C-alpha positions in Angstrom: 127.6 60.3 100.7 130.0 62.5 98.7 132.9 64.2 100.4 131.1 67.6 100.1 128.4 66.3 102.3 130.7 65.1 105.2 129.4 66.7 108.4 131.5 69.5 109.7 133.2 68.8 113.1 130.7 69.2 115.9 131.3 72.1 118.3 129.7 73.0 121.6 128.4 76.0 119.8 127.8 74.7 116.2 128.0 77.2 113.3 124.8 78.9 112.3 123.4 79.2 108.8 120.6 81.8 108.2 118.1 80.9 105.5 115.5 83.4 104.3 112.5 82.1 102.3 108.8 81.1 102.6 106.9 78.4 104.4 106.8 76.3 101.3 110.3 74.9 102.0 111.3 76.3 105.4 109.5 73.7 107.4 110.4 72.1 110.7 111.0 68.6 109.2 113.6 70.1 106.8 115.3 72.0 109.6 115.5 69.0 111.9 116.8 66.6 109.2 119.5 69.0 108.0 120.7 69.9 111.5 121.0 66.2 112.3 122.8 65.3 109.1 125.2 68.3 109.0 125.9 69.1 112.6 125.1 72.8 112.1 122.4 75.1 113.5 119.9 76.6 111.1 117.9 79.8 111.5 114.9 79.8 109.2 113.1 83.1 108.5 109.9 82.2 106.7 107.9 85.2 105.3 105.3 85.5 102.6 106.8 85.6 99.1 106.5 89.4 98.6 108.0 90.2 102.0 110.8 87.7 101.6 111.6 89.3 98.2 111.6 92.7 99.7 114.1 91.6 102.4 116.2 89.9 99.8 116.6 93.2 98.0 117.0 95.5 100.9 118.8 93.5 103.6 121.2 90.9 102.1 123.3 91.1 105.3 120.3 89.5 107.2 120.6 86.1 105.5 123.2 83.7 104.2 121.0 81.7 101.8 118.0 83.0 99.8 115.5 80.2 99.4 112.9 81.5 97.0 111.3 81.3 93.5 113.3 81.7 90.3 111.1 84.5 89.1 112.2 86.6 92.1 115.7 86.8 90.5 114.4 89.4 88.0 114.0 91.8 91.0 116.6 90.6 93.5 119.6 90.0 91.2 119.8 93.6 89.8 120.0 94.8 93.5 123.3 93.0 93.8 122.2 91.2 96.9 123.4 87.8 95.7 126.6 86.2 94.5 127.1 83.6 91.8 127.2 79.9 92.7 130.1 77.9 91.3 128.7 74.8 89.6 131.9 72.8 90.1 131.0 72.9 93.8 127.6 71.3 93.3 128.0 67.5 93.7 125.1 66.5 91.5 125.3 69.3 88.9 125.2 66.9 86.0 121.8 65.6 87.0 120.5 69.1 87.6 121.7 70.5 84.3 120.0 67.6 82.5 116.7 68.2 84.1 114.2 68.4 81.2 112.9 71.8 82.3 116.4 73.3 81.8 116.7 71.5 78.4 113.5 72.9 77.0 113.7 75.8 74.6 111.8 78.7 76.0 112.5 81.1 73.2 109.2 82.3 71.8 107.2 80.2 74.1 104.0 81.2 76.0 106.0 82.4 79.0 109.4 83.9 79.7 109.4 82.5 83.2 111.2 79.1 82.8 114.2 78.7 85.2 116.6 78.4 82.2 115.9 82.0 81.2 117.7 83.4 84.3 119.9 80.5 85.4 123.4 81.2 84.2 125.5 84.2 85.1 126.9 85.8 81.9 130.3 87.5 81.5 128.8 90.9 82.0 127.2 89.8 85.3 123.7 89.7 83.9 121.5 86.5 83.8 120.7 84.5 80.8 120.4 81.1 79.0 124.0 80.8 77.7 125.8 78.1 79.7 128.6 79.2 82.0 130.4 77.9 85.1 128.3 80.1 87.4 124.6 80.1 88.2 122.3 82.6 89.9 120.3 80.1 91.9 120.5 76.3 92.4 117.2 74.7 91.2 115.6 72.6 93.9 111.8 72.1 94.1 109.3 72.7 91.4 105.6 71.9 90.7 102.6 72.5 88.5 99.8 74.4 90.3 96.2 75.1 89.6 93.1 75.7 91.9 90.9 73.8 94.4 87.4 73.7 95.7 87.7 74.4 99.5 84.8 73.2 101.5 81.8 71.0 100.8 80.2 71.6 97.4 77.7 69.6 95.3 78.8 71.5 92.2 80.6 69.6 89.4 84.3 69.8 89.6 85.7 72.7 87.6 87.7 71.6 84.6 88.8 75.0 83.2 90.7 78.1 84.5 87.7 80.0 83.1 85.7 78.6 86.0 87.4 81.1 88.3 85.4 83.8 86.5 82.1 81.9 86.1 78.8 83.1 87.5 78.5 79.9 89.5 81.4 80.9 91.7 80.7 84.6 92.0 81.8 86.0 95.4 83.6 82.8 96.3 86.9 83.0 94.3 90.3 83.6 96.0 93.4 84.6 94.0 97.1 84.7 95.0 98.1 88.3 95.7 101.7 88.2 94.3 101.4 89.7 90.8 104.0 87.2 89.4 101.6 84.4 90.4 98.0 85.9 90.5 98.3 87.6 87.2 99.3 84.5 85.2 96.4 82.6 86.9 93.8 85.3 85.8 95.4 85.5 82.4 94.7 81.8 82.0 91.1 82.3 83.2 90.4 85.2 80.8 92.0 83.5 77.8 90.0 80.3 78.6 86.8 82.4 78.4 88.0 84.1 75.2 87.9 87.5 76.8 91.6 88.4 76.4 94.1 88.1 73.7 97.8 89.0 73.8 101.1 88.2 72.0 102.8 86.6 75.0 100.9 86.0 78.2 104.3 85.8 80.1 105.3 89.3 79.0 102.4 91.7 78.4 102.9 95.1 76.7 101.8 98.3 78.4 98.6 98.5 76.5 97.9 94.8 77.2 98.4 95.4 80.9 95.9 98.2 80.8 93.3 96.0 79.1 94.0 93.1 81.5 93.6 95.3 84.6 90.4 96.8 83.3 88.9 93.4 82.8 89.9 92.2 86.2 88.6 95.4 87.8 85.2 94.8 86.2 85.1 91.3 87.7 86.1 92.7 91.1 83.4 95.4 91.0 80.8 92.7 90.1 81.7 90.9 93.3 83.5 87.9 91.7 86.4 87.7 94.2 86.2 86.7 97.9 89.7 88.2 98.3 93.4 87.8 97.6 95.7 85.5 99.7 99.4 85.8 100.5 100.9 82.7 102.0 97.7 80.9 103.4 94.8 80.0 101.2 91.3 80.6 102.6 89.5 78.0 104.8 86.0 76.7 104.4 84.1 79.2 106.5 80.6 79.1 105.2 80.0 78.5 101.5 82.7 76.5 99.5 85.3 78.6 97.7 87.2 78.2 94.5 90.8 79.2 95.3 94.1 79.2 93.4 96.2 76.8 95.3 99.8 75.7 96.1 100.2 72.0 96.8 101.8 72.7 100.2 98.6 74.6 101.3 96.4 72.0 99.7 98.0 69.1 101.7 98.0 71.1 104.9 94.3 71.7 104.7 93.7 68.1 103.6 95.7 66.8 106.6 93.4 68.8 108.9 90.4 67.0 107.5 89.0 69.9 105.5 86.9 69.0 102.5 89.0 70.0 99.6 89.5 68.9 96.0 92.4 69.9 93.7 91.3 70.5 90.1 93.1 69.6 86.9 92.2 72.3 84.3 92.1 71.2 80.7 94.2 74.2 79.5 97.2 73.1 81.6 99.0 74.3 84.7 101.0 77.2 85.9 104.6 76.1 86.8 106.9 77.3 89.4 110.5 76.5 90.4 112.2 77.2 93.7 115.9 77.4 94.3 118.7 78.6 96.6 121.0 81.5 96.2 123.9 82.9 98.2 124.1 86.3 99.9 126.9 88.5 98.7 127.8 89.1 102.4 129.0 85.5 103.1 132.4 85.1 104.7 134.6 82.2 103.7 133.6 79.8 106.6 129.9 80.5 106.1 130.2 80.1 102.4 131.6 76.6 102.9 128.6 75.8 105.1 126.2 77.2 102.6 127.6 75.0 99.8 127.3 72.0 102.2 123.7 72.9 102.8 123.0 73.3 99.0 124.5 69.9 98.3 122.6 68.3 101.2 119.3 69.6 99.7 119.9 67.5 96.6 121.2 64.4 98.4 117.9 62.8 99.1 116.4 63.6 102.5 115.0 67.0 101.5 113.6 65.6 98.3 111.7 63.0 100.1 110.3 65.5 102.5 109.3 67.8 99.7 107.7 64.9 97.8 105.5 64.3 100.9 104.7 68.1 100.7 103.5 67.7 97.1 106.6 69.1 95.3 109.2 67.5 93.0 113.0 67.9 92.9 115.2 69.1 90.0 117.5 66.1 90.7 115.1 63.3 91.7 117.6 60.4 91.6 118.7 60.6 95.2 115.1 61.4 96.3 113.9 58.0 95.2 116.3 56.2 97.6 114.7 58.1 100.5 111.1 57.3 99.6 109.4 53.9 99.9 108.4 52.2 96.7 104.8 52.9 97.6 105.6 56.6 98.1 107.6 56.9 94.9 104.9 55.2 92.9 102.2 57.5 94.3 103.9 60.9 94.3 106.1 60.6 91.2 104.5 57.7 89.3 100.8 58.7 89.6 99.8 55.2 90.7 97.0 54.4 93.1 98.1 54.4 96.7 99.0 50.9 97.8 98.9 52.0 101.5 98.2 55.1 103.5 100.1 58.1 102.1 101.4 60.6 104.7 102.5 64.2 104.3 105.8 65.7 105.5 104.5 65.7 109.1 103.3 62.1 109.2 99.6 62.9 108.7 97.6 60.6 106.5 96.5 62.6 103.4 95.5 59.8 101.0 93.9 56.5 101.5 94.7 53.2 99.7 93.4 53.2 96.2 93.4 57.0 95.9 95.5 58.8 93.2 97.2 62.1 93.2 95.2 64.6 91.3 96.6 65.2 87.8 98.6 62.0 87.4 102.3 61.3 87.3 104.9 64.0 87.4 105.8 63.5 83.8 102.1 64.0 82.8 101.7 67.1 85.0 105.0 68.8 84.0 104.2 68.3 80.3 101.0 70.3 80.8 102.7 73.4 82.2 101.6 76.2 79.8 102.9 79.2 81.7 105.3 80.0 84.6 105.4 82.4 87.4 106.6 85.5 85.6 108.1 88.9 86.3 107.3 90.9 83.1 109.5 93.6 81.6 106.8 96.1 82.6 106.5 94.6 86.1 106.6 97.9 88.0 103.8 99.3 85.9 101.7 96.1 86.3 102.3 96.0 90.1 101.1 99.6 90.6 97.8 98.8 88.9 97.5 95.3 90.4 98.0 96.6 94.0 95.0 98.9 93.5 92.9 95.7 93.0 94.5 93.6 95.8 95.1 96.3 98.5 92.3 96.1 101.0 91.1 92.8 99.7 93.6 90.5 101.3 92.3 87.5 103.0 
């Protein structure tokens, strides 16, 4: 293990590191593994994405590490809640910076939401793509998400985002409430049905936002949606539902024995990337602990736990050494399970012979067509979007 990961001396009262984020990464198995390896005490505050973002902006003194999604930076960084991360203090930075997602050219692409767009701290303190010695957030977990059938259904498996708006699923469709996630999903659905055209789905103009909201509102008034979810997707209470889905939620329901099927839409996936940032309020000692924790996250144990939770790591090299060959072949390689496959809590979620939906991680990541996005007119979009979601939360 590199010198940076050497455990701090143990004390009767070990130092405390406060981490703010969501239940996607702030899980008990991560906490237990990190505390055991590093000899520190962790305090996890897991909120839904919108509430964590709000606290990140308004209360930077309440956390030491901000463990969230990259698109949040568009809102949190201008609030000056965070401080830059020095890349020379990240032990595996060479592997991270060569991650294919950071090498892809997002200029003029379908979405402005790739992690590279807001990764590097520029000379003027703003965020951009130009390489520098400081980053805003250390990339950690990422994935390609879609939607799932929740509950027993004899219907054919949906193969298009447009199925979210089909008559067949009227009244049984659940959508993520965060505008940076739910809006891209419904844009994919409307475009798949040929009902909406725009110059850049990742950055709608004011007039395009108005047109989009009117279309979604029409579907809402016709009874298309069962509701909007925040951090927990709906269960199978009654008729089967078609719900946009995170892999962590999918596996948690699968582990409980709920009938559920993840779908692989032919149009491609919506991508997301998580990472960790530093509070501007860190003192010197806590800052050292924070860097130790950041480096631990990419040293292997966390990557293995996240793989069992359905997510990939930006630096997968060390992750592979902490997974069995069967696990690596299944989660990353897309091969049929050679034995029972367990989730991050030890629950069997796939039987021998079953494959992960969507195939290997290379196949799935190549099919990302849009990313979680905060548009330039985000405030205007959210005001209209909240009119739709408020009162309709699941």
